[in-house]
C-alpha positions as CSV (number, residue, x, y, z in Angstrom):
1,M,0.0,0.0,0.0
2,E,2.8,2.4,0.9
3,S,4.7,1.8,-2.4
4,Q,1.5,2.6,-4.3
5,L,1.3,5.9,-2.5
6,H,5.0,6.7,-3.4
7,V,4.3,5.9,-7.0
8,L,1.2,8.1,-7.0
9,G,3.2,10.9,-5.4
10,V,5.9,10.6,-8.1
11,V,3.3,10.6,-10.8
12,V,1.6,13.7,-9.4
13,F,4.9,15.4,-9.1
14,V,5.9,14.7,-12.8
15,L,2.5,15.7,-14.0
16,A,2.7,19.0,-12.0
17,G,6.1,19.7,-13.6
18,F,4.7,19.2,-17.1
19,V,1.7,21.5,-16.4
20,G,3.9,24.1,-14.7
21,H,6.3,24.2,-17.6
22,Y,3.4,24.6,-20.1
23,V,1.7,27.3,-18.1
24,I,4.9,29.3,-17.5
25,H,5.9,29.2,-21.2
26,S,2.4,30.3,-22.4
27,V,2.4,33.4,-20.3
28,P,3.0,36.6,-22.3
29,T,6.1,38.6,-21.5
30,L,4.2,41.6,-20.0
31,L,2.7,39.3,-17.3
32,H,5.9,37.8,-16.0
33,T,6.5,40.4,-13.3
34,P,3.0,40.0,-11.7
35,L,3.2,36.3,-12.1
36,M,6.5,36.3,-10.2
37,S,5.0,38.3,-7.4
38,A,2.1,35.8,-7.1
39,T,4.6,32.9,-7.0
40,N,6.7,34.6,-4.4
41,A,3.6,34.8,-2.1
42,I,3.0,31.1,-2.7
43,S,6.6,30.3,-2.0
44,A,6.4,32.3,1.3
45,I,3.5,29.9,2.3
46,A,5.7,27.0,1.5
47,V,8.4,28.5,3.8
48,V,5.9,28.5,6.7
49,A,4.9,24.9,5.9
50,A,8.5,23.9,5.8
51,V,9.2,25.5,9.1
52,V,6.3,23.6,10.6
53,V,7.7,20.3,9.2
54,A,11.3,21.0,10.4
55,G,10.0,21.8,13.9
56,G,7.5,19.0,14.1
57,E,8.2,15.7,15.6
58,P,11.8,15.1,16.7
59,N,12.7,12.6,13.9
60,P,16.1,13.1,12.2
61,V,14.8,12.4,8.8
62,T,11.8,14.8,9.0
63,T,14.0,17.5,10.6
64,T,16.7,17.2,7.9
65,L,14.0,17.3,5.1
66,G,12.3,20.2,6.7
67,V,15.6,22.2,7.0
68,I,16.2,21.5,3.3
69,A,12.8,22.6,2.4
70,V,13.2,25.8,4.4
71,A,16.5,26.5,2.6
72,A,15.1,25.8,-0.9
73,A,11.9,27.7,-0.4
74,T,13.7,30.7,1.2
75,T,16.1,30.8,-1.8
76,N,13.1,30.7,-4.1
77,V,11.5,33.6,-2.4
78,V,14.6,35.8,-2.2
79,G,15.5,35.1,-5.8
80,G,12.0,35.8,-7.0
81,F,12.0,39.2,-5.2
82,L,15.3,40.1,-6.5
83,I,14.3,39.3,-10.1
84,T,11.0,41.1,-9.7
85,N,12.8,44.1,-8.3
86,R,15.2,44.1,-11.2
87,M,12.4,43.9,-13.7
88,L,10.7,46.8,-12.1
89,K,13.8,48.9,-12.2
90,M,14.1,48.1,-15.9
91,F,10.6,49.5,-16.6
92,K,11.3,52.6,-14.5
93,G,14.6,53.1,-16.3
94,G,12.9,53.0,-19.6
95,A,10.5,55.9,-18.7
96,K,13.5,58.0,-17.5
97,N,15.3,57.5,-20.8
98,S,12.3,58.5,-22.8
99,D,12.0,61.7,-20.8
100,T,15.6,62.5,-21.4
101,D,15.2,61.9,-25.1
102,K,12.3,64.3,-25.2
103,K,14.4,67.0,-23.6
104,K,17.2,66.5,-26.0
105,A,14.8,66.6,-29.1
106,G,13.0,69.7,-27.8
């Protein structure tokens, strides 16, 4: 029974990977920044869940997996916010450059 649950878990994980890949690659370029912000919020929830798992029952395997999950989810959140911030700076920089070009032309 337990091996069937593991197989089912792997199948769900692989299917989720394919669906995620398809969804991300079908998003228009202009929507990437809002999408990143939404996924950062979801990853922050994953950090909280990973902390709960890491601090749960005093089992070395669960604690180790929980710590790994906390590290991975935190890296995802921080990286997502850095990329989102960089994208927003690029949009702000484009507006400043167009104002400077108007002053030079006029």
